[in-house]
N, C-alpha and C positions, 0 to 999 in steps of 0.2 A: 422586569430588565428592558435597556433601554433602546430606544431606537440604534444606536450604532452597535447591539447585540442580536439585535433583527434580523440587520445591514447586512453584518457577519456571516453569522447562522445562515442566509439566504442566497449571500453567495459560496456558501459552504456547499450548499445542498447542488445547488447549481452543479455547480463542479464535478460534484457523486456525478450529479443525474446524469450530466451529458459524459464521462466518464465511462460512467457501465455501460452506456450504451453504443458506444462504443468500442471497447472490450468484448462485446457481448459480439455484436456483430464482424469485424472485424480485428479481433484479438492484438489490436490499438491503442493509442491514450496515447493523446495528438500532445508532444511540445506547447503549439500554441497553445493548450490549456493549460497543463502543470506551469507555462506560465503565468501568459493571465492569472493565475488565484499564488503563483506567488508577489508576484505583486499585489496583487487586493487582498492578499495579507497582512506585507506590508506596514500599512496604509491603515486598516483598520487597527493594529498594535500601531503606529503612530500615534495615532488619535486618540485610540486609550490612552494610552501610555505615555503618550510623550520623544521626542526622537529618541532619547539614549536608553531608556527603561524596554519602550516600544523594540528598537531598531533588537534587542537582546533577547525578547521574552520572542523577536521570531526568530530567529537563528535556533535558540535554543531545543526550540519549540519545534523546529526544521529541521535541524542536529540529533531530534525523538526523533522525529518520524522515518531518517532520512536513513539511523544506524542499520537498526534490528533487519530493512527490508534490502540493505545494500549488503547483508552479507552472503543473503538469500539469492540475490544479482548475482552473485561474486563466484557462489556454485551454478547456475545456472540452476535455478529451483524457480523465477523469478523475474520476471521482464524489464531491461531497466525501465521503464515507463510505471507500472507499481510502486515504483522506488520511488519517482519521483514524481510521483498522483502523495503514496505517505508522506515523502515531506511536503508537502502545502498542504496537505493535513492538518500537519504537525504545526506550520509554522502561524494557520490559524485558526488556530488550541492551545497550542504551548504546551510547554512542556510535562508534566501530571499529564493533562488529557488526551493528548501524542501516546504518550503510555498506556494507559486504557485501550485507545482504538490499539495500540499495535497487539494488545493481546487479544482482543476480540476480535483482531481480524485475522487473524491467526486459528483463533478455533472455529472461525463460520469460516475459512478458506478449508480446512482440516477438513469438518462436514460438505461444503462444497464441492473440497477434490472423493472423499472416498462415496459420497451419496456417484458423480460421476464414471466413477472405476465401475461400480457397483452395474449402475445402472445400462454404460456401455459396454460391458465385459470386456473391461482391458488393466483392469487386478492385476492381472501374474505382470503383462508387461510394463505397467505405466515401476507396479514393486520392482521388478525386475532391476528396471533404471534406478531407482533412488535409490536400493543397497548400493549398484554397483561403483553408483556415486557417493554412497557415504561411506564402506568400503577403501576407496581411495581417497578422502576425503584431509584422513594426515599423511599424507605424500606429498599431497598440490594438489591446489584446486583446477588444475588443466587437467591430473591424471587419473582421465578413463582407461578402461577398454576395449573404449573405438578409435579412441583421440581424439573425439571431438573436444565443443569448451561447452558444450550442455548436454543439463541433463539428460535420459535418452527416454523418454513419455511415448504414448499415444492418446493424450489428448493434453489438452491445453484446458489451466483456467481462466477464467474470466477474473480475475482476485482485484478488479475496480466493483463489481456486487457484491465483496466477503467485505473489503475496504466500508464501501457507504455505508454494509448494514451494520456492518461493525459502529461507526461512527455514530444514526441512529439509536441507539441501545446505548450509548453511555450520551450523546442531547436528552433524548427519554428520564436517563436513572433508569433505565431497566439492570443494568451493568454497572 
């Protein structure tokens, strides 16, 4: 592994560590952190692949990370910070690894969500809010029984933790 790869992995893991901690504490992911991650990823990609290919790898990786999470943000299933963080992750790792990390994060996030629902006894309220959102989804993402444009749930999921775990699983070759 080259010095650039080690540096890139260290920057990515540092960004994810800060994001996970702040998400656990405040249910927010700071814009300055995501912006710094995107800039660092662009620099890493350019140093590794040159200006043209590096910029393209950065852009396509960010898009691959952002697209699935943007859909979930639009239906109110997660916050904008989560979507932006996944874009930053994708910018670091490129398209193929970003797609693996997205899948791993979805699986780990699902396990976290079920665990939180069961341990906090919020399953009934959370599932009711989710089912109402999914039933109205074909008729427009803003249409809900309550008129809110956010999903009605009773627990907030620190999704940066699932993303950090997904990155670690993909980086170590476990997934």
